[in-house]
N, C-alpha and C positions, 0 to 999 in steps of 0.2 A: 604920546605926551602923558606924563604922570601928573597926578593931582592929589592933594590931601585937603581935608576940610580945614577951615580956619581955626586958629588956636582957641577961639571962644566957644567952639563946639564941645570941648572936652572938660572933664571934671577931675579933681584930684582923687588919688587912690592911696591905699595903705602901703603900696610898694612903689619904689622909684622906677621910672621908665627910662629905658635906654634905646639907642638906635644903632643899627649897623648898616653900612652901605654894601648891598649885594650886587651892585652893577646896575641892573635895570631899575631896581626899587631900593628904597630904604625901608628896612623892617624894624618895627617897634616891638619892644619886649620888656618883660620884667624878670628879675633874677632874685633868687632867694636860696638860702641854705649854704652849707660848707662845700668848698671845692674838693674836699677830701671825700665827700659822699658820692655815690653813683649819680651820673647825670640822668635827668628826666626832662624830656621836651613835651610840653603841653600845647595842643593845637585845638583851638576853639571851634565851635559850631558855626554854621552860617548865621549871620547877624550878630555873632558874639565876638567881642574884643577879648584881649588876654584876661581882662578883669572878671570875666564870667567864672574864672578859676579862683578868684580872690578868696572865697570861703574855704578852699582846700589848700591853698598854697602854704599857709603857716604850718599846717599839720604835715603836709608832704615834705616840707623843708627840714623836718626833724630826721628824715630818712634819706633825702636826695638833695643834690644840687639842682634846683628847679629853674627851668627856663620856660616862660609862657609867652607866646607870640601873638601879634596881630597879623593875620594873613593880608596879602595885597588886597586892596579894596575894602578893608575893614580897619577901624581904629585909626591910629596914627601912622600906620604903614601907607606907602604910596598907593593911590588909586590909579589903575591902568586901563583906560577904556579900550575895549576890543581885545583884551589880553587875559581874559579869565578862562583858564582851562586847568584840568587836573595836572597835566604835565608841567605847566608853568608854575602852579602852586608847589608841586613837588620839587622842581628845580630851585625855587626859593629856599625850601627847607633843607635841601642838600647843601646849599651854599651857607645857610645859617649854621648848620651843624659844623661845617668845616671852619668857618670864620669865628663864630661866637662860642661854640662849645668845645670843639677841638679834640674830642675823644668819643669813644663808643657810648651810645646813649640808648636808653629806653624811651620810646615815644608813646604817648597816650593822646588820642584825639577823640572828640565827640562829634557825632553826626557827620557833616562833611569833613570835619577834622579827623574823624575815624576812618573815612575813606582815604584820607591822606596818610594816616598811620599804616594802613594796608599798602598804599602806594610805596611808602618808604621801605616796608618789608620786602617788596618786590624789586624796587628800582634804585634805591639809594646806593651810594658808593660802597664798595666792599669794606666791611668792618665798621661802618657808621652806626648800624642799628643792632642792638642786642636783643630786643624783643618789642612787640607792638601790642598795645592795648587799644582795641577797637571798641569804643564806647558807643553802643546803640547807633551804629552807622547805617545809612540808607544804601547798603550794598544791593545792586541791581535796581532797587526801587527809585533811585534818583537818576536813572538813565531814561532816555526817550524810547529806545528800543532795546530793552535788556535781553540777555540770553535766557533769563529765567524769571518767571513770575511777573508781578505787577510793575508797570512803568510809572514814571512821574505823572503821567496824565490819568492814571487810575488811582491816584493818591491824593489825599487832602492837601498835601504840601504843594502839589501842582496848581490847585485852585488858588492857594495863597500867593504863590509866586506869580501867577498870571495877573492877579490884582495889583501886586507891587509893581510889576512891569508897566501896567496900564496907567496907574494913578500916580506913581512916584517917578518912573522913568530913569534911564541911565544917568548916574551921577545926580540924582534928584532933579533932572531937567524938567520934569512935569511938576512935581512937588505938590500934588493935590492930596494932602493928607486927609482932609475932611471928606473928599470924594472916596478915598479908600475905605475910611471908617463906615461911611454910609453904604457903600457897595458890599462890604463884608457882612454888614448886619442883615443883609437880604440874601446871604449865600449859605451853603452847607457848612461853612467853617465859622459861623457867627460865634459859637460858644468858645472855640479855640482862640479867636481873635480877642474876645473879651478877656480871656485869661492872660493873653500876652500884652494887652494894652490897658494898664490900670487907669490911665487918664486919657480918654479919647480926644481931648482937646489938643493934644500935642503928641508927637512921636516920643516913645521912650528913649532913654539915653543910648541904648545899644543900636537902635535904628538910626539915630542921628549920625552914628559912626560907621554906617554901612552903605556901600554903593549898591543900589538896587539892580545894577547891571548883572550882579551875581545871579539874581532870580531869573532874569531873561536867559542867561547862559544855561541854566539848568532846565528851564521849561522848554527851551528851543532845542536842547540836546547838544549844543556846541561844546559845553564844558567837558564832556567825556567822549567827544567825537573820535579822538585818536587814542582813547584809553578805555577800551571795553573792560568792564569789571571782571568778567570771567577770565579774560586773558591775564589781567593783573593778578588776580588771586591765584591763578595757576603758576605764577612765577614767584610766590612767596619764598623768602630765603631765611626767615627767622621764625622763632616761636611767636604765636599770636594768641591773644585772649580776646574773645568776642563776648561782650556783655549785651544782653537783650532785655529791653525794658518794656513798659506798658505798650500794648498794641492790640489791634483787632481788625477784622474785616467785616464791613456791614453786609449781612447776608442778602438784603433786598437789592443792593446796588453793586455789590462786589468792590466797593471803594475801600481802600485801606487807610488806616491811620496808625501812628507809631512809625518807627524808622523803617522796619522791614518785617515781612511775615515770617512765621516759623519755618515755612518751606525754604524761603530765601536764606535764612540763617543757616539751616542745615546744608544747603547747597554750597554756601561759602565755606563752611567747615570742610566739606568733602573735597573741594578744590584745593584748599590749603594743604590738607593732609595728603592728597594725591601728588602734591609738589614735594612731599617728603618732609614736611614741617609739622610740628606739633600745633594743634589748634584746640585750645581749651574753650569751653562754652559755659557761660554762667547766665542762668535765667533769673531775672529780677522783674517779675511781671507787674509789681506795684510801684516800681521806681519811675520817677519822672525822667523824661528824655535826657535832661542834663543832670544826671546824678551828682556830678562834681559840684554843681551849684546848689542843689536843693537837699542833698544828703551827703555833705562833705565827709562826715565820719565814715559812712559806708564806703564811699568812693576811695578814701585813703586806705581803708582796710583792704579793699579789693586789690589796689595797685601794690601796696606794700607786700602783701602775702604772695601775690603772683610773681613779683619781681624777685622774691627770695628763692623761687624755684629755678631761676635762670642761672646758667653756668657763667 
């Protein structure tokens, strides 16, 4: 059974929103730019609706026909209890490209959206993807039992997801926001939560539009159960750009923060290249996780310049 939040959850944005029926879900998206320009699909991070790209869309639309989507369980797209997995997310995007874009596209995704950009490079229909920009994605590090390096339970994100699962619940069925704020203040991620939550009295807009069952699927490992990242990366079929942002490993605890470690980024690059595909790596060690939101000029430059290298 699908579900979406009530209309009064949402706020207006600078770009009009559209919907397309993909079968199981209705996918919400925004569109900008000329149909004569190359197609670009933008896939947001976990907890991000399409409008996390709003600072970048206007600049990107000068170069591309831009489509920015809400994934299932986020924004105005359908929420689907017990149906959150990488393969279901990917199937949605394959159908979206076929029905809404209708031609070969470049895909750029951030964080979990970057995992989905890599998924599309490996598993999309032939000819759908021209190239994939993987923006600071948690490759390996968002798996419960990764083939390489830190797992989600050795990462600060795992602590955050566990708290969301406990205090918010699937589809906000618990809804104890104040309990989450209080618990996070006494956890190793206190500073990170303060940065994410400017007003602790209420959830920020992006969280209001987010189904916390996503967090449970990641921290319990079901999201990637049938899609190991090493297998996925070994089946890349397009050029890939991996951007790597602010990160560190705490020496005393071996706990990681940032999307993925240096070693995991290099292993992802090795696997893509072993599949016979070009994998470009850009190190942006001072960039915020969501470069597209917090440094849209740099993000646009990165995407435009890399896209120009594609045949």
